[in-house]
Structure formats: C-alpha cells, structure tokens
C-alpha positions in Angstrom: 40.1 -86.9 -85.9 39.2 -84.0 -88.1 37.5 -83.8 -91.4 37.3 -81.4 -93.9 35.6 -80.0 -97.1 36.0 -76.9 -99.2 33.6 -75.2 -101.9 34.0 -72.0 -104.2 32.2 -69.0 -104.4 32.4 -66.5 -107.1 32.3 -63.3 -105.7 30.7 -60.6 -107.9 31.3 -56.8 -107.7 28.3 -54.2 -107.5 30.4 -51.9 -110.2 34.0 -53.0 -111.5 37.1 -52.3 -109.4 39.7 -50.5 -111.0 43.3 -51.0 -110.1 46.8 -50.3 -112.1 46.8 -54.1 -112.5 43.5 -54.0 -114.4 39.5 -54.2 -113.9 38.3 -56.6 -111.5 34.2 -58.0 -112.3 34.4 -61.1 -110.4 37.0 -62.9 -107.8 36.7 -66.3 -106.2 36.9 -67.5 -102.8 37.3 -71.0 -101.5 35.7 -71.8 -98.1 37.5 -74.1 -96.1 35.2 -76.1 -93.4 36.7 -78.5 -90.7 34.8 -80.3 -88.0 35.9 -83.1 -85.1 34.0 -86.5 -86.4 32.4 -86.6 -83.2 30.9 -83.0 -83.3 29.9 -82.8 -86.6 27.8 -79.7 -86.0 30.5 -77.6 -85.1 32.3 -76.4 -88.0 35.3 -73.8 -88.3 35.3 -72.3 -91.6 37.9 -70.3 -93.3 38.5 -68.5 -96.5 40.8 -68.9 -99.0 40.8 -65.6 -101.4 43.0 -65.3 -104.4 43.9 -61.7 -106.4 44.7 -62.7 -109.9 48.3 -61.9 -110.4 49.0 -60.7 -107.2 48.4 -64.2 -104.9 51.1 -66.3 -104.5 48.6 -68.9 -104.4 47.5 -67.8 -108.1 48.1 -71.4 -109.7 46.2 -73.7 -112.0 46.3 -76.4 -109.3 45.0 -74.5 -106.3 42.0 -76.4 -105.9 43.8 -79.8 -106.4 46.1 -78.7 -103.6 43.0 -77.6 -101.3 41.7 -81.0 -101.9 45.0 -82.9 -100.8 44.8 -80.3 -97.6 41.4 -81.4 -96.5 41.9 -85.3 -97.6 45.0 -84.8 -95.3 43.7 -82.5 -92.8 45.1 -84.0 -89.5 48.4 -84.2 -90.9 48.3 -80.4 -92.1 46.4 -79.0 -89.0 49.7 -79.9 -87.0 51.9 -78.3 -89.5 50.2 -75.7 -91.8 52.9 -73.0 -90.6 56.0 -75.2 -92.0 53.9 -76.9 -94.9 52.0 -74.3 -96.6 54.7 -71.7 -96.8 54.2 -71.4 -100.9 50.4 -71.6 -100.2 50.0 -68.6 -98.0 46.1 -68.3 -98.8 45.6 -71.8 -98.0 47.3 -71.7 -94.9 45.3 -68.4 -93.7 42.0 -70.1 -94.6 43.5 -73.4 -92.8 44.4 -70.9 -89.7 41.0 -69.2 -89.6 39.2 -72.4 -89.8 41.0 -73.9 -87.1 41.0 -71.2 -84.6 36.8 -71.0 -85.4 36.9 -74.3 -84.5 38.5 -74.0 -81.3 36.5 -71.3 -80.2 33.0 -73.1 -80.9 32.5 -72.4 -84.5 30.5 -69.3 -84.2 32.9 -67.2 -86.2 34.4 -65.4 -83.1 37.8 -66.2 -83.2 39.2 -63.3 -81.4 37.8 -61.9 -78.4 37.9 -58.2 -77.9 35.4 -55.2 -77.4 34.8 -55.0 -81.1 33.2 -58.7 -81.3 30.8 -57.9 -78.3 29.8 -54.4 -80.2 31.5 -52.3 -78.0 34.3 -50.8 -80.0 34.5 -50.1 -83.8 37.4 -49.9 -85.9 38.2 -46.6 -87.8 38.5 -47.5 -91.8 39.2 -45.5 -94.7 36.9 -45.2 -97.8 38.3 -46.7 -101.0 38.0 -45.0 -104.7 38.4 -47.0 -107.3 39.8 -46.0 -110.7 37.7 -45.0 -113.4 36.8 -42.2 -115.6 36.8 -39.0 -113.5 33.2 -38.6 -113.2 33.0 -42.2 -111.6 35.6 -41.6 -109.3 34.2 -38.0 -108.4 30.7 -39.8 -107.5 32.8 -42.5 -105.3 34.1 -39.7 -103.6 31.1 -37.8 -103.3 29.2 -41.0 -101.7 32.5 -41.3 -99.1 32.5 -38.1 -97.9 28.7 -38.3 -97.5 28.9 -41.5 -95.6 30.6 -39.7 -92.9 34.6 -41.2 -93.5 37.5 -39.0 -92.6 40.2 -41.0 -94.5 40.2 -41.5 -98.0 41.9 -44.1 -100.1 42.5 -43.3 -103.7 43.7 -45.7 -106.4 46.0 -44.1 -108.9 48.6 -44.9 -111.7 46.1 -46.4 -114.4 44.8 -42.7 -115.7 46.3 -39.2 -116.6 48.6 -38.3 -113.7 47.1 -34.8 -113.8 43.7 -35.7 -113.7 44.3 -37.9 -110.4 45.9 -34.8 -109.1 42.7 -32.8 -109.8 40.5 -35.0 -107.9 42.8 -34.6 -105.0 43.1 -30.9 -105.4 39.0 -31.2 -105.3 39.1 -32.5 -102.2 41.5 -30.2 -100.6 39.5 -27.3 -102.2 36.8 -28.5 -99.7 38.6 -30.0 -96.6 41.9 -29.7 -95.4 44.2 -32.3 -94.2 42.8 -31.9 -90.3 39.4 -32.9 -91.6 40.2 -35.5 -94.3 43.0 -37.8 -94.3 44.1 -38.8 -97.9 46.2 -41.9 -98.8 46.9 -42.9 -102.3 48.0 -46.4 -103.7 49.8 -46.7 -106.7 50.2 -50.6 -106.9 53.5 -50.3 -108.0 52.5 -48.4 -111.1 55.1 -45.4 -111.1 58.4 -46.2 -112.8 61.8 -45.7 -110.7 62.8 -42.6 -113.3 59.3 -40.8 -112.7 58.1 -42.0 -108.9 60.0 -39.0 -107.0 58.6 -36.3 -108.9 55.2 -37.5 -109.1 55.3 -37.8 -104.9 56.7 -34.4 -104.8 53.6 -33.4 -106.7 51.4 -35.2 -104.2 53.3 -33.9 -101.2 51.9 -30.7 -102.1 48.5 -31.8 -101.3 48.9 -32.8 -97.7 49.1 -36.5 -98.7 49.4 -38.7 -95.5 50.8 -41.7 -97.6 51.6 -43.2 -100.7 51.6 -47.3 -101.0 54.2 -49.1 -103.2 54.8 -46.2 -105.3 57.2 -48.9 -107.3 56.8 -52.4 -108.4 58.4 -54.8 -105.7 61.7 -56.2 -105.5 63.6 -53.1 -106.2 64.9 -53.1 -102.9 67.7 -50.6 -103.1 65.5 -48.4 -105.6 62.8 -48.4 -102.9 65.7 -47.3 -100.1 66.5 -44.4 -102.0 62.9 -43.5 -102.8 62.3 -43.8 -99.0 65.0 -41.8 -98.0 64.2 -38.7 -100.6 60.5 -38.9 -100.1 58.5 -35.8 -99.6 55.7 -37.8 -98.0 55.8 -41.2 -96.2 55.9 -44.5 -98.1 54.0 -48.0 -97.1 55.0 -51.1 -98.4 52.4 -53.5 -99.6 53.3 -56.0 -102.5 57.0 -55.7 -101.1 55.8 -57.9 -97.9 54.2 -60.8 -100.5 56.5 -63.9 -100.9 58.5 -62.8 -97.8 58.2 -66.0 -95.5 61.6 -66.2 -93.7 61.9 -63.8 -90.7 65.6 -63.1 -91.6 64.7 -62.1 -94.7 61.6 -59.8 -93.4 64.2 -58.1 -91.0 66.7 -57.6 -94.2 64.5 -55.9 -96.1 62.6 -53.6 -93.6 66.2 -52.6 -92.5 67.5 -52.1 -96.1 64.1 -50.0 -97.2 63.5 -48.4 -94.0 59.6 -47.7 -95.0 57.7 -45.5 -92.8 54.8 -47.9 -92.9 54.0 -51.4 -94.0 50.7 -52.7 -95.2 49.4 -56.0 -93.6 47.4 -58.4 -95.6 46.9 -61.6 -93.9 45.6 -63.5 -96.9 48.3 -62.5 -98.9 51.5 -63.2 -96.3 50.2 -66.7 -94.9 48.1 -66.0 -92.2 47.4 -64.5 -88.4 51.0 -66.1 -87.2 52.9 -64.5 -90.2 51.4 -61.2 -89.6 52.0 -61.2 -86.0 55.6 -61.9 -87.0 55.4 -58.5 -89.5 54.1 -56.4 -86.5 56.9 -57.7 -84.2 59.7 -56.9 -86.9 58.2 -53.5 -87.6 57.5 -52.1 -84.6 61.2 -53.1 -83.3 62.5 -51.1 -86.4 60.2 -48.5 -85.4 58.1 -48.8 -88.8 54.2 -48.1 -88.5 51.5 -50.4 -89.8 48.1 -50.7 -90.7 45.9 -53.9 -91.8 43.7 -54.3 -95.0 41.6 -56.8 -96.3 42.5 -58.1 -99.9 39.0 -58.4 -101.3 38.1 -61.1 -99.2 34.5 -62.0 -98.6 32.9 -61.3 -95.2 34.0 -64.6 -93.6 37.6 -63.5 -94.3 37.3 -59.8 -93.5 35.4 -60.6 -90.1 38.5 -62.7 -89.2 40.9 -59.8 -90.3 39.0 -57.2 -88.6 39.0 -59.4 -85.0 42.9 -59.8 -85.7 43.1 -56.1 -86.3 41.1 -55.0 -82.9 43.2 -56.7 -80.7 46.2 -55.3 -81.7 44.7 -51.7 -81.0 46.0 -50.0 -83.7 44.3 -46.6 -83.7 45.1 -45.6 -87.4 42.1 -46.2 -90.0 42.5 -49.6 -91.5 41.7 -50.9 -94.9 38.6 -52.9 -93.7 35.6 -51.6 -95.7 35.8 -54.0 -99.0 32.5 -56.4 -97.5 30.2 -53.7 -99.8 32.1 -54.1 -102.6 30.2 -57.6 -103.8 26.9 -58.0 -104.6 26.4 -61.6 -103.6 28.6 -61.7 -100.1 27.8 -63.4 -97.2 25.5 -61.3 -95.1 26.9 -60.9 -91.7 27.1 -58.9 -88.6 29.5 -56.7 -90.2 28.4 -52.9 -90.7 29.8 -49.9 -91.8 28.7 -46.5 -90.3 30.4 -43.1 -90.3 33.7 -44.4 -91.4 33.8 -47.0 -89.0 33.3 -51.0 -89.1 31.1 -52.2 -86.3 30.2 -56.0 -85.7 26.1 -55.6 -84.7 25.6 -58.5 -82.4 22.1 -58.6 -83.3 22.9 -60.0 -87.1 23.2 -63.3 -87.7 25.5 -64.6 -90.5 23.9 -65.9 -93.6 24.3 -69.2 -94.8 27.3 -70.0 -97.3 26.9 -70.9 -100.8 25.8 -74.4 -101.5 26.7 -74.4 -105.4 30.6 -76.0 -106.1 30.8 -78.2 -103.0 34.1 -80.0 -103.3 34.8 -82.8 -100.4 
C-alpha cells in the first residue's frame, strides 16, 4: 500500500524574470511525496511546477486535485497516464515520484553517465527581458561564465533594441563562437512575424521559438515553409495529448524543431512519445525546463541525459531562484554537471498538506 502527501513551495526569483507574458517575481511548486506503508523511510519525490497563464494545470482547484490524488494514490499510481490527461503537471510529479520510489528514493531515477558525474549536459545561457542595460549585464555574465549558446527572450521591448543587443554579440563573436537562439513566446503577430525573422536571420540566429501564438496551425505552417531561419515549436505542443493529434500537428506545420518541457507535456512517457513522433518526421528537438525547482530540473536533466542529445539544452534555470532546494546540480562553463559529492538539501517544511 502506498501513502502520499504534498507540500507547497513558493520559489522567489533572484531578479524578476521578464517574458512577453509579463514579469515573474515568484512561482509555486508542489512536492508530492510517496512511500510504501511498510517502508516509510524510502520516499519518492516529484515536483508539480506551474507556470501562470501557460500550464494546463493553472486552475483554482489545483490543490483540491492534488489532495484527491494523494488520498487515492493506490488508484492513481496505476492509471496516471489515462486519468490525469487534463493535469499534465500533476501527472509529471506523480510519474517522477513513483520512478524515484522504484529506484530507492535517492532522486537518481534515470541511470546514465550524467548521474555518476562522468558526463555533463551542454546548456544555453538565458537572457531575460528587461531594460537594455539589464539585458546587456546578463549577457556579459553569461559570456564570462563560459556559455557558447545564448538564448534571448524577445517580443516585449522595442524590436530595434532587441536587434541591437544581438548585433552587439555578433560584433564580438561570430556564429561559430557563440550560438544565439531567440524565444518570442508567441509575441509576434502573423503579419509581422516573417519580416522580423528576416531581420533576425541576417544575424546568424540558430532558431526562433514560437514566433506567433499557438493554435494557428496553417499560419505557422506557412511561416515554417517561408522562414529564413529555423522555427522551434514550444507552446504549440501544450495541451496535445492524443498521439494522432501530435502526429497531425507536426505533419501540417512541419517545423524544424520542437522543444520538450515534461512539466507542460505530461511527464516522461508523454515526452518520449513526442521524441518518437518528431524523429519519425525528421524534426529536431531539445529539452527545456519550465522553471521547476531543482527537484524537477534534476529529473528532466536525467531524462535528457539518457537520450544523448548533443544539442545545448535549456536546463540552466536552477540558478534563478534565491530559495531553491540545494542539490548536486552545478553549472560550469556552459554545462550542467551532477556533483556526486554534494548532498540534497531538505525540502521546505512550510505549507505541508496531507
């Protein structure tokens, strides 16, 4: 018999995170803890991470659903992939906790050279939106820290200023030295998207994430056909749970890349399905965290490592919070490492909900 509970953790940003959807100062995560009644000392932990106005689970009764799941854990443990299709972040947390429990409760749930400290994962350095001086400051920090792949949020400021920031990078480094990715989070209108992508393409941009809002399949398909630089779908994947719908969307839009965020897609089994569909259609992919704390980030990094994808991944967000759970995860010279000599910190004790 399994027992389960959860606790809430409000993560605080070191500095506000600006995107085209607004500025984030805090975000909530919920840690689901599962154990067998006869072995209460072995606990599997999963993180349910919510992004406001983006996560499917961003609903007022989220905690009521978590309470129901924990009270009926022996039912949900066997049916999570069928019964939690409308709650992908909860499904992700439950899947993670159960895998952790099966592997002894040590937060090592996917075995690879990464979790024994023998291999690092290349990651991009993220530049948040903000005043130009602030964005330039972030850029200097990332370059000094040894990142050779930079991701810049665009779409909320004067586009000319955003272009100037990228030009500043290109004045100092060519594309063989620094890879630049941009993420519009759907901020461009269909009428202006192609023109803006043409301007960006002149700066040797690697790719642009989600140039227009999700749900406009034919418009996005036309952009992917005409684009002068690769397009990576992100928000477009959220809410699609049926295999045939996933196949249909990719076959219609024909993007160059998709970005996989397990918290938003319903976990690892769902993400594996996206990998199979994308690779069958010759669509590239990389994984990105969705501002999980270190518990969720750790699991996503381990899942990414077993797929041996050599592209820079979006897994550097563990450093953005001032009160994250301390972990073995370390970022050095543009890579994510698992330091086997660093122990895990204790989960916060406030807001415990049984």
